[in-house]
Each structure stands twice: as C-alpha cells, then as structure tokens.
MARFIVO-345942 format. One record per residue: residue number from 1; x, y, z of N, C-alpha, C, O in turn. Coordinates in nm, 3 decimals. Layout:
REM residues N
pos;n_u;n_v;n_w;ca_u;ca_v;ca_w;c_u;c_v;c_w;o_u;o_v;o_w
NUM;X;Y;Z;X;Y;Z;X;Y;Z;X;Y;Z
...
***
This chain:
REM residues 84
pos;n_u;n_v;n_w;ca_u;ca_v;ca_w;c_u;c_v;c_w;o_u;o_v;o_w
1;-1.347;0.412;3.840;-1.259;0.506;3.904;-1.331;0.641;3.908;-1.390;0.683;3.809
2;-1.325;0.706;4.021;-1.397;0.832;4.039;-1.305;0.950;4.006;-1.187;0.951;4.043
3;-1.361;1.050;3.934;-1.285;1.169;3.895;-1.260;1.256;4.019;-1.354;1.282;4.095
4;-1.136;1.300;4.041;-1.108;1.386;4.156;-1.165;1.527;4.139;-1.178;1.600;4.238
5;-1.199;1.567;4.016;-1.247;1.702;3.991;-1.400;1.711;4.004;-1.451;1.795;4.078
6;-1.473;1.624;3.931;-1.619;1.636;3.928;-1.690;1.522;4.000;-1.810;1.530;4.025
7;-1.618;1.417;4.034;-1.678;1.305;4.106;-1.749;1.204;4.018;-1.811;1.111;4.069
8;-1.742;1.221;3.886;-1.808;1.129;3.792;-1.738;0.993;3.798;-1.616;0.984;3.806
9;-1.819;0.887;3.794;-1.764;0.751;3.795;-1.725;0.713;3.652;-1.809;0.713;3.562
10;-1.599;0.681;3.631;-1.546;0.646;3.499;-1.506;0.499;3.497;-1.494;0.436;3.602
11;-1.486;0.447;3.378;-1.438;0.310;3.364;-1.296;0.303;3.420;-1.223;0.403;3.416
12;-1.256;0.189;3.471;-1.122;0.178;3.532;-1.007;0.200;3.434;-0.899;0.242;3.475
13;-1.029;0.174;3.305;-0.919;0.190;3.210;-0.916;0.329;3.145;-0.830;0.355;3.061
14;-1.007;0.418;3.184;-1.006;0.555;3.130;-0.887;0.633;3.185;-0.852;0.619;3.302
15;-0.828;0.714;3.101;-0.719;0.801;3.144;-0.775;0.939;3.176;-0.726;1.007;3.267
16;-0.878;0.980;3.101;-0.943;1.109;3.122;-1.087;1.088;3.166;-1.148;0.987;3.131
17;-1.139;1.182;3.242;-1.279;1.179;3.283;-1.365;1.207;3.160;-1.337;1.300;3.084
18;-1.470;1.127;3.140;-1.556;1.146;3.023;-1.647;1.266;3.038;-1.707;1.310;2.940
19;-1.660;1.318;3.158;-1.748;1.432;3.181;-1.673;1.565;3.174;-1.718;1.659;3.109
20;-1.555;1.574;3.243;-1.486;1.703;3.250;-1.346;1.700;3.188;-1.278;1.803;3.185
21;-1.302;1.586;3.139;-1.173;1.569;3.071;-1.053;1.590;3.162;-0.943;1.619;3.113
22;-1.070;1.575;3.291;-0.958;1.584;3.383;-0.880;1.453;3.378;-0.938;1.345;3.363
23;-0.749;1.463;3.390;-0.666;1.343;3.391;-0.695;1.269;3.521;-0.677;1.324;3.630
24;-0.739;1.144;3.509;-0.768;1.066;3.629;-0.665;0.955;3.652;-0.656;0.900;3.761
25;-0.589;0.924;3.549;-0.487;0.822;3.564;-0.369;0.863;3.478;-0.386;0.892;3.359
26;-0.253;0.867;3.535;-0.135;0.901;3.458;-0.098;0.783;3.369;-0.106;0.667;3.410
27;-0.058;0.816;3.249;-0.014;0.712;3.158;0.119;0.656;3.206;0.201;0.729;3.260
28;0.138;0.528;3.188;0.270;0.474;3.223;0.375;0.530;3.128;0.355;0.532;3.007
29;0.484;0.574;3.183;0.590;0.631;3.099;0.664;0.519;3.028;0.686;0.411;3.082
30;0.701;0.548;2.908;0.776;0.450;2.831;0.920;0.451;2.876;0.979;0.556;2.902
31;0.976;0.333;2.885;1.116;0.326;2.923;1.201;0.370;2.806;1.166;0.349;2.690
32;1.313;0.429;2.839;1.404;0.470;2.732;1.465;0.347;2.667;1.493;0.246;2.732
33;1.484;0.359;2.541;1.545;0.249;2.468;1.693;0.247;2.501;1.762;0.349;2.491
34;1.741;0.131;2.539;1.882;0.122;2.578;1.973;0.121;2.457;2.082;0.179;2.460
35;1.929;0.057;2.351;2.012;0.048;2.231;1.932;0.098;2.112;1.819;0.054;2.089
36;1.990;0.187;2.038;1.924;0.235;1.917;1.924;0.122;1.814;2.010;0.034;1.818
37;1.829;0.126;1.725;1.821;0.023;1.623;1.940;0.033;1.529;1.969;0.139;1.474
38;2.006;-0.077;1.513;2.117;-0.086;1.418;2.082;-0.195;1.318;2.057;-0.309;1.358
39;2.079;-0.163;1.190;2.050;-0.267;1.092;2.161;-0.372;1.094;2.275;-0.340;1.126
40;2.129;-0.494;1.061;2.231;-0.598;1.063;2.342;-0.567;0.963;2.317;-0.519;0.852
41;2.463;-0.593;1.006;2.577;-0.571;0.919;2.585;-0.686;0.821;2.600;-0.802;0.860
42;2.575;-0.654;0.695;2.575;-0.757;0.593;2.691;-0.732;0.499;2.706;-0.622;0.445
43;2.772;-0.833;0.481;2.888;-0.818;0.394;2.851;-0.830;0.247;2.931;-0.798;0.160
44;2.731;-0.876;0.219;2.691;-0.900;0.081;2.600;-0.790;0.028;2.507;-0.818;-0.048
45;2.625;-0.669;0.066;2.545;-0.558;0.019;2.589;-0.524;-0.123;2.708;-0.516;-0.153
46;2.491;-0.504;-0.210;2.519;-0.476;-0.350;2.491;-0.330;-0.377;2.388;-0.277;-0.335
47;2.582;-0.265;-0.447;2.562;-0.126;-0.486;2.452;-0.123;-0.591;2.466;-0.188;-0.695
48;2.344;-0.048;-0.569;2.233;-0.049;-0.664;2.271;0.003;-0.802;2.203;-0.028;-0.900
49;2.378;0.080;-0.811;2.418;0.131;-0.942;2.480;0.023;-1.028;2.491;0.040;-1.150
50;2.522;-0.088;-0.968;2.587;-0.194;-1.045;2.491;-0.304;-1.086;2.529;-0.394;-1.161
51;2.369;-0.301;-1.038;2.272;-0.406;-1.069;2.212;-0.380;-1.206;2.168;-0.269;-1.235
52;2.211;-0.482;-1.289;2.150;-0.470;-1.421;2.022;-0.552;-1.421;2.021;-0.670;-1.385
53;1.917;-0.488;-1.462;1.788;-0.555;-1.466;1.760;-0.599;-1.608;1.783;-0.525;-1.703
54;1.710;-0.719;-1.620;1.673;-0.768;-1.753;1.522;-0.755;-1.769;1.447;-0.753;-1.672
55;1.480;-0.747;-1.893;1.337;-0.740;-1.920;1.275;-0.874;-1.886;1.337;-0.979;-1.904
56;1.153;-0.872;-1.837;1.089;-1.000;-1.806;1.069;-1.081;-1.933;1.034;-1.028;-2.038
57;1.092;-1.208;-1.922;1.084;-1.294;-2.040;0.941;-1.340;-2.060;0.901;-1.449;-2.017
58;0.864;-1.256;-2.126;0.727;-1.290;-2.158;0.721;-1.326;-2.306;0.781;-1.258;-2.389
59;0.650;-1.430;-2.338;0.642;-1.468;-2.479;0.567;-1.361;-2.558;0.462;-1.311;-2.516
60;0.623;-1.326;-2.673;0.558;-1.227;-2.759;0.435;-1.290;-2.822;0.437;-1.405;-2.866
61;0.329;-1.213;-2.824;0.208;-1.266;-2.885;0.222;-1.256;-3.036;0.258;-1.152;-3.090
62;0.192;-1.366;-3.103;0.201;-1.368;-3.248;0.069;-1.320;-3.306;-0.038;-1.357;-3.258
63;0.078;-1.238;-3.409;-0.042;-1.187;-3.474;-0.086;-1.290;-3.578;-0.009;-1.332;-3.663
64;-0.210;-1.327;-3.567;-0.265;-1.418;-3.666;-0.313;-1.332;-3.783;-0.421;-1.273;-3.777
65;-0.232;-1.326;-3.889;-0.258;-1.237;-4.001;-0.384;-1.275;-4.077;-0.441;-1.192;-4.148
66;-0.429;-1.398;-4.065;-0.552;-1.436;-4.136;-0.672;-1.361;-4.077;-0.762;-1.322;-4.151
67;-0.674;-1.340;-3.946;-0.783;-1.265;-3.885;-0.776;-1.117;-3.922;-0.879;-1.053;-3.942
68;-0.656;-1.063;-3.932;-0.640;-0.923;-3.973;-0.688;-0.906;-4.117;-0.760;-0.812;-4.148
69;-0.647;-0.997;-4.203;-0.687;-0.991;-4.343;-0.839;-1.007;-4.357;-0.901;-0.938;-4.438
70;-0.898;-1.096;-4.279;-1.043;-1.113;-4.283;-1.114;-0.986;-4.235;-1.216;-0.948;-4.292
71;-1.061;-0.921;-4.132;-1.120;-0.797;-4.083;-1.114;-0.686;-4.186;-1.211;-0.612;-4.205
72;-1.000;-0.674;-4.254;-0.986;-0.571;-4.358;-1.081;-0.600;-4.473;-1.142;-0.508;-4.527
73;-1.095;-0.726;-4.512;-1.185;-0.762;-4.621;-1.330;-0.732;-4.584;-1.405;-0.680;-4.666
74;-1.369;-0.764;-4.462;-1.506;-0.734;-4.420;-1.531;-0.584;-4.414;-1.639;-0.537;-4.448
75;-1.431;-0.509;-4.369;-1.444;-0.364;-4.365;-1.459;-0.307;-4.506;-1.541;-0.218;-4.529
76;-1.379;-0.358;-4.600;-1.390;-0.313;-4.739;-1.526;-0.349;-4.797;-1.585;-0.269;-4.870
77;-1.576;-0.469;-4.766;-1.708;-0.510;-4.814;-1.817;-0.420;-4.757;-1.911;-0.383;-4.827
78;-1.805;-0.386;-4.630;-1.901;-0.297;-4.566;-1.900;-0.160;-4.632;-2.006;-0.103;-4.659
79;-1.782;-0.107;-4.659;-1.773;0.023;-4.728;-1.834;0.015;-4.868;-1.902;0.108;-4.912
80;-1.809;-0.095;-4.937;-1.863;-0.112;-5.073;-2.017;-0.119;-5.069;-2.083;-0.061;-5.155
81;-2.071;-0.189;-4.969;-2.217;-0.200;-4.961;-2.282;-0.068;-4.923;-2.393;-0.038;-4.968
82;-2.215;0.012;-4.840;-2.273;0.139;-4.798;-2.263;0.243;-4.909;-2.362;0.309;-4.941
83;-2.146;0.258;-4.967;-2.123;0.367;-5.063;-2.133;0.321;-5.209;-2.126;0.404;-5.300
84;-2.149;0.194;-5.232;-2.176;0.137;-5.360;-2.076;0.152;-5.462;-2.095;0.105;-5.574
***
C-alpha cells in the first residue's frame, strides 16, 4: 500500500507509514458491546465471613531422640578433646 503523504510503499497490513508515520489505513472500529458482562447468578454463594478453614492435615514429623542424643554426646566429646 502506498503512503498518500510521502509515496513510500508499505506492507498491506501496515496502519502507519514506516517512513513518515502518516496514517495509511484506518483501524476498524470496534462494535459497541450490546450487553454488559453480568456474572452468572448463583444461588449457592457463600459469605466468606462464615467459612471456617481447617489446618492442612500434614503428619507431624517425629523427632528421633537417639540421633539428638548422639549429636549432643559427640559435641560434648569434641569439646572435651579440644579443651581437655
């Protein structure tokens, strides 16, 4: 498509001239929306203030006390070896 202002040859889908930025093709106007968006009417809407959330049921990790005791004993042994 040729620009009416500068005569530059542009691609057919260009709206503006790439050389002088003149409008070479008017954009198609959007049609007016006939109906505004209405959310679906739902009879089962729940008031968020009445919803009670429960904590997720994740299994509690059990502490293996034998490993803790072994760690404390090794730490005490290390301190004894360093400071005598």
